[in-house]
A tleap script that builds the chain and sets N, CA, C and O, in Angstrom:
source leaprc.protein.ff14SB
mol = sequence {
  NMET LEU PHE ILE CYS TYR PRO LYS CYS SER
  THR CYS LYS LYS ALA GLU GLN TYR LEU GLN
  ALA LYS GLY LEU ASN PHE THR VAL ARG ASP
  ILE LYS THR ASP ASN PRO THR ALA ASP GLU
  LEU ARG THR TRP TYR ALA ALA SER GLY LEU
  PRO LEU LYS ARG PHE PHE ASN THR SER GLY
  ASN LEU TYR LYS GLN LEU GLY LEU LYS ASP
  LYS LEU PRO THR MET SER GLU ASP GLU GLN
  LEU GLU LEU LEU ALA SER ASP GLY MET LEU
  VAL LYS ARG PRO LEU VAL ILE TYR ASP GLY
  GLY VAL LEU VAL GLY PHE LYS LYS ALA GLU
  TYR ASP GLU LYS CLEU
}
set mol.1.N position { -23.266 -2.661 1.841 }
set mol.1.CA position { -21.988 -3.113 1.342 }
set mol.1.C position { -21.431 -2.040 0.409 }
set mol.1.O position { -22.153 -1.455 -0.398 }
set mol.2.N position { -20.131 -1.801 0.542 }
set mol.2.CA position { -19.460 -0.806 -0.282 }
set mol.2.C position { -18.476 -1.513 -1.203 }
set mol.2.O position { -17.658 -2.314 -0.751 }
set mol.3.N position { -18.559 -1.215 -2.485 }
set mol.3.CA position { -17.681 -1.802 -3.499 }
set mol.3.C position { -16.827 -0.680 -4.068 }
set mol.3.O position { -17.326 0.194 -4.776 }
set mol.4.N position { -15.540 -0.710 -3.755 }
set mol.4.CA position { -14.622 0.331 -4.212 }
set mol.4.C position { -13.808 -0.237 -5.363 }
set mol.4.O position { -13.132 -1.257 -5.221 }
set mol.5.N position { -13.882 0.439 -6.505 }
set mol.5.CA position { -13.279 -0.120 -7.707 }
set mol.5.C position { -12.740 0.968 -8.624 }
set mol.5.O position { -12.967 2.160 -8.416 }
set mol.6.N position { -12.024 0.522 -9.637 }
set mol.6.CA position { -11.610 1.378 -10.740 }
set mol.6.C position { -12.374 0.846 -11.948 }
set mol.6.O position { -12.109 -0.273 -12.388 }
set mol.7.N position { -13.319 1.618 -12.498 }
set mol.7.CA position { -14.214 1.110 -13.539 }
set mol.7.C position { -13.526 0.499 -14.760 }
set mol.7.O position { -14.114 -0.347 -15.433 }
set mol.8.N position { -12.295 0.911 -15.058 }
set mol.8.CA position { -11.597 0.375 -16.227 }
set mol.8.C position { -10.836 -0.921 -15.928 }
set mol.8.O position { -10.268 -1.527 -16.836 }
set mol.9.N position { -10.824 -1.338 -14.686 }
set mol.9.CA position { -10.079 -2.526 -14.253 }
set mol.9.C position { -10.888 -3.794 -14.536 }
set mol.9.O position { -12.034 -3.911 -14.102 }
set mol.10.N position { -10.296 -4.734 -15.260 }
set mol.10.CA position { -11.013 -5.966 -15.622 }
set mol.10.C position { -11.327 -6.815 -14.389 }
set mol.10.O position { -12.378 -7.453 -14.334 }
set mol.11.N position { -10.437 -6.831 -13.411 }
set mol.11.CA position { -10.695 -7.591 -12.184 }
set mol.11.C position { -11.868 -6.988 -11.419 }
set mol.11.O position { -12.691 -7.714 -10.862 }
set mol.12.N position { -11.943 -5.669 -11.393 }
set mol.12.CA position { -13.062 -4.998 -10.731 }
set mol.12.C position { -14.374 -5.334 -11.434 }
set mol.12.O position { -15.394 -5.549 -10.779 }
set mol.13.N position { -14.349 -5.380 -12.752 }
set mol.13.CA position { -15.555 -5.718 -13.514 }
set mol.13.C position { -16.018 -7.129 -13.183 }
set mol.13.O position { -17.215 -7.367 -13.025 }
set mol.14.N position { -15.076 -8.073 -13.076 }
set mol.14.CA position { -15.426 -9.455 -12.723 }
set mol.14.C position { -16.044 -9.515 -11.326 }
set mol.14.O position { -17.039 -10.207 -11.108 }
set mol.15.N position { -15.452 -8.792 -10.394 }
set mol.15.CA position { -15.969 -8.780 -9.023 }
set mol.15.C position { -17.365 -8.176 -8.974 }
set mol.15.O position { -18.238 -8.682 -8.269 }
set mol.16.N position { -17.580 -7.095 -9.719 }
set mol.16.CA position { -18.897 -6.457 -9.738 }
set mol.16.C position { -19.938 -7.398 -10.337 }
set mol.16.O position { -21.058 -7.484 -9.833 }
set mol.17.N position { -19.577 -8.099 -11.403 }
set mol.17.CA position { -20.495 -9.073 -12.002 }
set mol.17.C position { -20.818 -10.184 -11.010 }
set mol.17.O position { -21.958 -10.644 -10.942 }
set mol.18.N position { -19.828 -10.615 -10.246 }
set mol.18.CA position { -20.038 -11.638 -9.232 }
set mol.18.C position { -21.064 -11.164 -8.201 }
set mol.18.O position { -22.011 -11.881 -7.880 }
set mol.19.N position { -20.865 -9.948 -7.687 }
set mol.19.CA position { -21.782 -9.406 -6.678 }
set mol.19.C position { -23.197 -9.271 -7.226 }
set mol.19.O position { -24.168 -9.576 -6.533 }
set mol.20.N position { -23.314 -8.813 -8.474 }
set mol.20.CA position { -24.631 -8.677 -9.109 }
set mol.20.C position { -25.287 -10.040 -9.292 }
set mol.20.O position { -26.485 -10.185 -9.051 }
set mol.21.N position { -24.518 -11.039 -9.716 }
set mol.21.CA position { -25.054 -12.384 -9.937 }
set mol.21.C position { -25.571 -12.998 -8.637 }
set mol.21.O position { -26.521 -13.781 -8.653 }
set mol.22.N position { -24.947 -12.645 -7.515 }
set mol.22.CA position { -25.400 -13.142 -6.212 }
set mol.22.C position { -26.581 -12.344 -5.675 }
set mol.22.O position { -27.140 -12.680 -4.631 }
set mol.23.N position { -26.961 -11.285 -6.389 }
set mol.23.CA position { -28.090 -10.468 -5.964 }
set mol.23.C position { -27.806 -9.617 -4.737 }
set mol.23.O position { -28.724 -9.259 -3.999 }
set mol.24.N position { -26.551 -9.297 -4.520 }
set mol.24.CA position { -26.172 -8.499 -3.352 }
set mol.24.C position { -26.351 -7.009 -3.634 }
set mol.24.O position { -26.070 -6.535 -4.735 }
set mol.25.N position { -26.815 -6.289 -2.637 }
set mol.25.CA position { -26.956 -4.836 -2.758 }
set mol.25.C position { -25.650 -4.181 -2.334 }
set mol.25.O position { -25.097 -4.500 -1.281 }
set mol.26.N position { -25.163 -3.265 -3.159 }
set mol.26.CA position { -23.914 -2.595 -2.837 }
set mol.26.C position { -23.874 -1.219 -3.479 }
set mol.26.O position { -24.547 -0.950 -4.474 }
set mol.27.N position { -23.071 -0.363 -2.882 }
set mol.27.CA position { -22.828 0.979 -3.398 }
set mol.27.C position { -21.463 0.977 -4.070 }
set mol.27.O position { -20.492 0.465 -3.513 }
set mol.28.N position { -21.390 1.549 -5.267 }
set mol.28.CA position { -20.130 1.604 -6.013 }
set mol.28.C position { -19.432 2.934 -5.756 }
set mol.28.O position { -20.056 3.995 -5.785 }
set mol.29.N position { -18.141 2.859 -5.507 }
set mol.29.CA position { -17.317 4.056 -5.304 }
set mol.29.C position { -16.078 3.944 -6.194 }
set mol.29.O position { -15.337 2.964 -6.119 }
set mol.30.N position { -15.867 4.939 -7.022 }
set mol.30.CA position { -14.732 4.970 -7.946 }
set mol.30.C position { -13.477 5.396 -7.183 }
set mol.30.O position { -13.401 6.514 -6.672 }
set mol.31.N position { -12.510 4.509 -7.113 }
set mol.31.CA position { -11.298 4.763 -6.340 }
set mol.31.C position { -10.442 5.877 -6.939 }
set mol.31.O position { -9.636 6.490 -6.238 }
set mol.32.N position { -10.614 6.134 -8.218 }
set mol.32.CA position { -9.823 7.178 -8.892 }
set mol.32.C position { -10.352 8.574 -8.544 }
set mol.32.O position { -9.574 9.506 -8.344 }
set mol.33.N position { -11.672 8.707 -8.474 }
set mol.33.CA position { -12.270 10.021 -8.219 }
set mol.33.C position { -12.630 10.244 -6.748 }
set mol.33.O position { -12.812 11.386 -6.326 }
set mol.34.N position { -12.735 9.168 -5.966 }
set mol.34.CA position { -13.105 9.267 -4.553 }
set mol.34.C position { -12.202 8.338 -3.747 }
set mol.34.O position { -12.645 7.323 -3.211 }
set mol.35.N position { -10.941 8.706 -3.678 }
set mol.35.CA position { -9.939 7.883 -3.019 }
set mol.35.C position { -10.237 7.722 -1.526 }
set mol.35.O position { -10.656 8.679 -0.874 }
set mol.36.N position { -10.025 6.525 -0.982 }
set mol.36.CA position { -10.209 6.341 0.457 }
set mol.36.C position { -9.271 7.244 1.262 }
set mol.36.O position { -8.140 7.508 0.852 }
set mol.37.N position { -9.754 7.704 2.395 }
set mol.37.CA position { -8.933 8.514 3.294 }
set mol.37.C position { -8.042 7.602 4.138 }
set mol.37.O position { -8.255 6.391 4.199 }
set mol.38.N position { -7.055 8.193 4.776 }
set mol.38.CA position { -6.177 7.423 5.658 }
set mol.38.C position { -6.978 6.811 6.807 }
set mol.38.O position { -6.712 5.678 7.209 }
set mol.39.N position { -7.957 7.548 7.340 }
set mol.39.CA position { -8.783 7.015 8.431 }
set mol.39.C position { -9.626 5.831 7.966 }
set mol.39.O position { -9.734 4.830 8.673 }
set mol.40.N position { -10.226 5.942 6.770 }
set mol.40.CA position { -10.989 4.813 6.230 }
set mol.40.C position { -10.076 3.605 6.049 }
set mol.40.O position { -10.416 2.493 6.455 }
set mol.41.N position { -8.930 3.826 5.444 }
set mol.41.CA position { -7.992 2.730 5.204 }
set mol.41.C position { -7.534 2.097 6.517 }
set mol.41.O position { -7.393 0.877 6.599 }
set mol.42.N position { -7.302 2.911 7.534 }
set mol.42.CA position { -6.893 2.402 8.844 }
set mol.42.C position { -7.981 1.486 9.417 }
set mol.42.O position { -7.687 0.410 9.938 }
set mol.43.N position { -9.231 1.922 9.317 }
set mol.43.CA position { -10.361 1.126 9.816 }
set mol.43.C position { -10.480 -0.187 9.051 }
set mol.43.O position { -10.636 -1.251 9.650 }
set mol.44.N position { -10.405 -0.108 7.730 }
set mol.44.CA position { -10.543 -1.309 6.897 }
set mol.44.C position { -9.377 -2.270 7.094 }
set mol.44.O position { -9.565 -3.487 7.111 }
set mol.45.N position { -8.194 -1.731 7.240 }
set mol.45.CA position { -7.004 -2.546 7.494 }
set mol.45.C position { -7.188 -3.324 8.796 }
set mol.45.O position { -6.918 -4.524 8.846 }
set mol.46.N position { -7.644 -2.648 9.843 }
set mol.46.CA position { -7.867 -3.304 11.134 }
set mol.46.C position { -8.934 -4.390 11.024 }
set mol.46.O position { -8.802 -5.457 11.624 }
set mol.47.N position { -9.996 -4.118 10.256 }
set mol.47.CA position { -11.096 -5.082 10.113 }
set mol.47.C position { -10.719 -6.271 9.235 }
set mol.47.O position { -11.317 -7.341 9.345 }
set mol.48.N position { -9.742 -6.088 8.375 }
set mol.48.CA position { -9.404 -7.137 7.406 }
set mol.48.C position { -8.578 -8.265 8.000 }
set mol.48.O position { -8.686 -9.410 7.562 }
set mol.49.N position { -7.752 -7.952 8.994 }
set mol.49.CA position { -6.845 -8.954 9.531 }
set mol.49.C position { -5.679 -9.267 8.599 }
set mol.49.O position { -4.933 -10.217 8.836 }
set mol.50.N position { -5.521 -8.478 7.549 }
set mol.50.CA position { -4.467 -8.702 6.557 }
set mol.50.C position { -3.258 -7.814 6.840 }
set mol.50.O position { -3.375 -6.794 7.519 }
set mol.51.N position { -2.090 -8.209 6.314 }
set mol.51.CA position { -0.944 -7.300 6.398 }
set mol.51.C position { -1.220 -6.045 5.572 }
set mol.51.O position { -1.902 -6.119 4.550 }
set mol.52.N position { -0.707 -4.910 5.998 }
set mol.52.CA position { -0.969 -3.650 5.300 }
set mol.52.C position { -0.478 -3.693 3.855 }
set mol.52.O position { -1.066 -3.053 2.983 }
set mol.53.N position { 0.573 -4.428 3.601 }
set mol.53.CA position { 1.108 -4.510 2.231 }
set mol.53.C position { 0.055 -5.030 1.248 }
set mol.53.O position { 0.098 -4.691 0.066 }
set mol.54.N position { -0.883 -5.844 1.718 }
set mol.54.CA position { -1.935 -6.378 0.836 }
set mol.54.C position { -2.838 -5.278 0.292 }
set mol.54.O position { -3.538 -5.493 -0.697 }
set mol.55.N position { -2.837 -4.114 0.914 }
set mol.55.CA position { -3.659 -3.004 0.443 }
set mol.55.C position { -2.984 -2.218 -0.680 }
set mol.55.O position { -3.598 -1.336 -1.281 }
set mol.56.N position { -1.730 -2.537 -0.960 }
set mol.56.CA position { -1.010 -1.851 -2.038 }
set mol.56.C position { -1.183 -2.590 -3.357 }
set mol.56.O position { -1.128 -3.819 -3.404 }
set mol.57.N position { -1.391 -1.837 -4.421 }
set mol.57.CA position { -1.475 -2.375 -5.778 }
set mol.57.C position { -0.043 -2.572 -6.277 }
set mol.57.O position { 0.504 -1.725 -6.983 }
set mol.58.N position { 0.549 -3.701 -5.897 }
set mol.58.CA position { 1.968 -3.940 -6.178 }
set mol.58.C position { 2.264 -4.134 -7.662 }
set mol.58.O position { 3.424 -4.071 -8.070 }
set mol.59.N position { 1.246 -4.367 -8.463 }
set mol.59.CA position { 1.474 -4.517 -9.906 }
set mol.59.C position { 1.222 -3.217 -10.666 }
set mol.59.O position { 1.374 -3.171 -11.887 }
set mol.60.N position { 0.841 -2.170 -9.953 }
set mol.60.CA position { 0.532 -0.895 -10.594 }
set mol.60.C position { 1.773 -0.104 -10.986 }
set mol.60.O position { 2.836 -0.242 -10.380 }
set mol.61.N position { 1.614 0.718 -12.001 }
set mol.61.CA position { 2.723 1.544 -12.490 }
set mol.61.C position { 3.243 2.507 -11.427 }
set mol.61.O position { 4.453 2.666 -11.269 }
set mol.62.N position { 2.331 3.148 -10.700 }
set mol.62.CA position { 2.742 4.133 -9.702 }
set mol.62.C position { 3.563 3.485 -8.587 }
set mol.62.O position { 4.558 4.051 -8.133 }
set mol.63.N position { 3.143 2.300 -8.148 }
set mol.63.CA position { 3.874 1.552 -7.117 }
set mol.63.C position { 5.313 1.323 -7.572 }
set mol.63.O position { 6.260 1.505 -6.807 }
set mol.64.N position { 5.453 0.924 -8.824 }
set mol.64.CA position { 6.784 0.645 -9.374 }
set mol.64.C position { 7.584 1.930 -9.572 }
set mol.64.O position { 8.776 1.971 -9.268 }
set mol.65.N position { 6.937 2.979 -10.079 }
set mol.65.CA position { 7.631 4.252 -10.315 }
set mol.65.C position { 8.188 4.843 -9.021 }
set mol.65.O position { 9.265 5.438 -9.009 }
set mol.66.N position { 7.443 4.670 -7.942 }
set mol.66.CA position { 7.864 5.219 -6.648 }
set mol.66.C position { 8.868 4.320 -5.915 }
set mol.66.O position { 9.385 4.688 -4.861 }
set mol.67.N position { 9.138 3.138 -6.484 }
set mol.67.CA position { 10.086 2.217 -5.863 }
set mol.67.C position { 9.631 1.728 -4.501 }
set mol.67.O position { 10.443 1.568 -3.590 }
set mol.68.N position { 8.323 1.489 -4.360 }
set mol.68.CA position { 7.774 1.169 -3.039 }
set mol.68.C position { 8.164 -0.210 -2.526 }
set mol.68.O position { 8.119 -0.451 -1.319 }
set mol.69.N position { 8.542 -1.110 -3.410 }
set mol.69.CA position { 8.958 -2.440 -2.959 }
set mol.69.C position { 10.077 -2.317 -1.924 }
set mol.69.O position { 10.098 -3.041 -0.929 }
set mol.70.N position { 10.998 -1.400 -2.170 }
set mol.70.CA position { 12.127 -1.210 -1.259 }
set mol.70.C position { 11.833 -0.211 -0.144 }
set mol.70.O position { 12.452 -0.272 0.918 }
set mol.71.N position { 10.899 0.701 -0.373 }
set mol.71.CA position { 10.621 1.757 0.610 }
set mol.71.C position { 9.648 1.330 1.710 }
set mol.71.O position { 9.795 1.746 2.859 }
set mol.72.N position { 8.646 0.496 1.366 }
set mol.72.CA position { 7.610 0.138 2.346 }
set mol.72.C position { 8.166 -0.440 3.647 }
set mol.72.O position { 7.703 -0.059 4.722 }
set mol.73.N position { 9.146 -1.351 3.584 }
set mol.73.CA position { 9.629 -1.937 4.841 }
set mol.73.C position { 10.203 -0.920 5.828 }
set mol.73.O position { 10.258 -1.188 7.028 }
set mol.74.N position { 10.629 0.235 5.335 }
set mol.74.CA position { 11.219 1.244 6.224 }
set mol.74.C position { 10.216 2.312 6.647 }
set mol.74.O position { 10.546 3.197 7.436 }
set mol.75.N position { 8.996 2.232 6.126 }
set mol.75.CA position { 7.968 3.231 6.431 }
set mol.75.C position { 7.114 2.786 7.609 }
set mol.75.O position { 6.872 1.594 7.795 }
set mol.76.N position { 6.661 3.745 8.401 }
set mol.76.CA position { 5.751 3.435 9.508 }
set mol.76.C position { 4.365 3.109 8.942 }
set mol.76.O position { 4.072 3.379 7.778 }
set mol.77.N position { 3.536 2.531 9.785 }
set mol.77.CA position { 2.162 2.226 9.383 }
set mol.77.C position { 1.425 3.502 8.972 }
set mol.77.O position { 0.736 3.522 7.952 }
set mol.78.N position { 1.569 4.555 9.760 }
set mol.78.CA position { 0.906 5.826 9.432 }
set mol.78.C position { 1.391 6.384 8.100 }
set mol.78.O position { 0.593 6.886 7.308 }
set mol.79.N position { 2.686 6.298 7.852 }
set mol.79.CA position { 3.232 6.776 6.574 }
set mol.79.C position { 2.662 5.980 5.400 }
set mol.79.O position { 2.347 6.543 4.352 }
set mol.80.N position { 2.535 4.680 5.584 }
set mol.80.CA position { 1.978 3.838 4.522 }
set mol.80.C position { 0.513 4.176 4.267 }
set mol.80.O position { 0.083 4.245 3.116 }
set mol.81.N position { -0.248 4.384 5.328 }
set mol.81.CA position { -1.664 4.720 5.177 }
set mol.81.C position { -1.835 6.080 4.500 }
set mol.81.O position { -2.710 6.243 3.650 }
set mol.82.N position { -1.013 7.045 4.868 }
set mol.82.CA position { -1.068 8.363 4.225 }
set mol.82.C position { -0.708 8.256 2.747 }
set mol.82.O position { -1.311 8.924 1.907 }
set mol.83.N position { 0.263 7.425 2.435 }
set mol.83.CA position { 0.661 7.227 1.044 }
set mol.83.C position { -0.485 6.599 0.249 }
set mol.83.O position { -0.791 7.047 -0.856 }
set mol.84.N position { -1.115 5.570 0.802 }
set mol.84.CA position { -2.266 4.944 0.136 }
set mol.84.C position { -3.374 5.961 -0.103 }
set mol.84.O position { -4.013 5.957 -1.156 }
set mol.85.N position { -3.596 6.825 0.869 }
set mol.85.CA position { -4.665 7.823 0.762 }
set mol.85.C position { -4.333 8.922 -0.245 }
set mol.85.O position { -5.219 9.670 -0.657 }
set mol.86.N position { -3.080 9.025 -0.639 }
set mol.86.CA position { -2.667 10.100 -1.545 }
set mol.86.C position { -3.060 9.851 -2.997 }
set mol.86.O position { -3.172 10.796 -3.777 }
set mol.87.N position { -3.270 8.581 -3.368 }
set mol.87.CA position { -3.605 8.264 -4.761 }
set mol.87.C position { -4.288 6.901 -4.823 }
set mol.87.O position { -3.715 5.891 -4.413 }
set mol.88.N position { -5.511 6.883 -5.338 }
set mol.88.CA position { -6.275 5.643 -5.432 }
set mol.88.C position { -5.607 4.564 -6.255 }
set mol.88.O position { -5.894 3.381 -6.072 }
set mol.89.N position { -4.715 4.950 -7.165 }
set mol.89.CA position { -4.056 3.961 -8.001 }
set mol.89.C position { -3.009 3.153 -7.232 }
set mol.89.O position { -2.499 2.157 -7.746 }
set mol.90.N position { -2.687 3.566 -6.019 }
set mol.90.CA position { -1.778 2.794 -5.175 }
set mol.90.C position { -2.509 1.686 -4.422 }
set mol.90.O position { -1.879 0.759 -3.913 }
set mol.91.N position { -3.831 1.778 -4.351 }
set mol.91.CA position { -4.631 0.859 -3.543 }
set mol.91.C position { -5.045 -0.362 -4.362 }
set mol.91.O position { -5.523 -0.242 -5.490 }
set mol.92.N position { -4.851 -1.531 -3.771 }
set mol.92.CA position { -5.289 -2.784 -4.394 }
set mol.92.C position { -6.801 -2.728 -4.537 }
set mol.92.O position { -7.504 -2.279 -3.632 }
set mol.93.N position { -7.282 -3.175 -5.653 }
set mol.93.CA position { -8.714 -3.130 -5.908 }
set mol.93.C position { -9.185 -4.427 -6.537 }
set mol.93.O position { -8.393 -5.173 -7.114 }
set mol.94.N position { -10.466 -4.691 -6.423 }
set mol.94.CA position { -11.473 -3.933 -5.689 }
set mol.94.C position { -11.364 -4.158 -4.182 }
set mol.94.O position { -10.707 -5.085 -3.707 }
set mol.95.N position { -12.032 -3.278 -3.462 }
set mol.95.CA position { -12.227 -3.440 -2.026 }
set mol.95.C position { -13.718 -3.644 -1.806 }
set mol.95.O position { -14.538 -2.924 -2.374 }
set mol.96.N position { -14.065 -4.619 -0.986 }
set mol.96.CA position { -15.459 -4.831 -0.604 }
set mol.96.C position { -15.531 -4.692 0.910 }
set mol.96.O position { -14.907 -5.453 1.650 }
set mol.97.N position { -16.299 -3.709 1.355 }
set mol.97.CA position { -16.486 -3.483 2.777 }
set mol.97.C position { -17.893 -3.984 3.109 }
set mol.97.O position { -18.881 -3.446 2.611 }
set mol.98.N position { -17.976 -5.002 3.941 }
set mol.98.CA position { -19.264 -5.615 4.270 }
set mol.98.C position { -19.363 -5.797 5.778 }
set mol.98.O position { -18.364 -5.696 6.491 }
set mol.99.N position { -20.575 -6.066 6.258 }
set mol.99.CA position { -20.752 -6.317 7.689 }
set mol.99.C position { -19.905 -7.524 8.057 }
set mol.99.O position { -20.151 -8.634 7.584 }
set mol.100.N position { -18.928 -7.306 8.884 }
set mol.100.CA position { -18.093 -8.414 9.315 }
set mol.100.C position { -16.714 -8.443 8.701 }
set mol.100.O position { -15.896 -9.281 9.082 }
set mol.101.N position { -16.423 -7.558 7.761 }
set mol.101.CA position { -15.076 -7.613 7.218 }
set mol.101.C position { -14.820 -6.804 5.970 }
set mol.101.O position { -15.631 -5.987 5.535 }
set mol.102.N position { -13.648 -7.070 5.412 }
set mol.102.CA position { -13.162 -6.368 4.231 }
set mol.102.C position { -12.492 -7.389 3.320 }
set mol.102.O position { -11.715 -8.228 3.774 }
set mol.103.N position { -12.800 -7.306 2.037 }
set mol.103.CA position { -12.125 -8.139 1.044 }
set mol.103.C position { -11.256 -7.240 0.178 }
set mol.103.O position { -11.688 -6.171 -0.255 }
set mol.104.N position { -10.030 -7.681 -0.072 }
set mol.104.CA position { -9.081 -6.917 -0.878 }
set mol.104.C position { -8.745 -7.742 -2.112 }
set mol.104.O position { -8.279 -8.876 -2.005 }
set mol.105.N position { -8.989 -7.157 -3.298 }
set mol.105.CA position { -8.786 -7.905 -4.532 }
set mol.105.C position { -9.995 -8.781 -4.814 }
set mol.105.O position { -11.003 -8.705 -4.112 }
set mol.106.N position { -9.891 -9.612 -5.845 }
set mol.106.CA position { -11.002 -10.510 -6.167 }
set mol.106.C position { -10.493 -11.928 -6.337 }
set mol.106.O position { -9.768 -12.248 -7.279 }
set mol.107.N position { -10.898 -12.771 -5.390 }
set mol.107.CA position { -10.667 -14.208 -5.468 }
set mol.107.C position { -12.022 -14.847 -5.223 }
set mol.107.O position { -12.585 -14.732 -4.134 }
set mol.108.N position { -12.544 -15.521 -6.243 }
set mol.108.CA position { -13.897 -16.062 -6.177 }
set mol.108.C position { -14.103 -16.928 -4.935 }
set mol.108.O position { -15.125 -16.806 -4.259 }
set mol.109.N position { -13.152 -17.792 -4.633 }
set mol.109.CA position { -13.296 -18.685 -3.476 }
set mol.109.C position { -13.446 -17.888 -2.179 }
set mol.109.O position { -14.228 -18.256 -1.303 }
set mol.110.N position { -12.704 -16.815 -2.067 }
set mol.110.CA position { -12.790 -15.974 -0.868 }
set mol.110.C position { -14.143 -15.268 -0.805 }
set mol.110.O position { -14.745 -15.171 0.264 }
set mol.111.N position { -14.620 -14.776 -1.947 }
set mol.111.CA position { -15.934 -14.136 -2.000 }
set mol.111.C position { -17.024 -15.153 -1.653 }
set mol.111.O position { -17.961 -14.832 -0.922 }
set mol.112.N position { -16.904 -16.383 -2.178 }
set mol.112.CA position { -17.879 -17.438 -1.879 }
set mol.112.C position { -17.949 -17.699 -0.378 }
set mol.112.O position { -19.030 -17.879 0.183 }
set mol.113.N position { -16.800 -17.716 0.256 }
set mol.113.CA position { -16.730 -18.023 1.685 }
set mol.113.C position { -17.252 -16.884 2.557 }
set mol.113.O position { -17.934 -17.127 3.552 }
set mol.114.N position { -16.940 -15.655 2.192 }
set mol.114.CA position { -17.224 -14.520 3.070 }
set mol.114.C position { -18.563 -13.826 2.823 }
set mol.114.O position { -19.145 -13.255 3.745 }
set mol.115.N position { -19.053 -13.873 1.578 }
set mol.115.CA position { -20.262 -13.095 1.267 }
set mol.115.C position { -21.506 -13.967 1.175 }
set mol.115.O position { -22.598 -13.460 0.921 }
savepdb mol mol.pdb
quit
């Protein structure tokens, strides 16, 4: 299992504590220093079954500074994936990549159901 997070993010800390409390083995990857590639994001997006917009950190400063709320609807899927791959702070976190799927963000009920 791969846990992609930003160590200073309180939601990421809660998710990591949850995984540890369940005794799950996982590898931690810092999204700021080791940003996902467009190919990784494409694979995870396909496995998640979620809309691509869910992979964007819509509450982040960079998302707002770039005016992505208005730009995303006019961008192709490839353009969006390349943009996500350009800066880890654009990506919703944490990401949990596990056998059978991908979790985006931290919702305890969803983690309970899937992990």
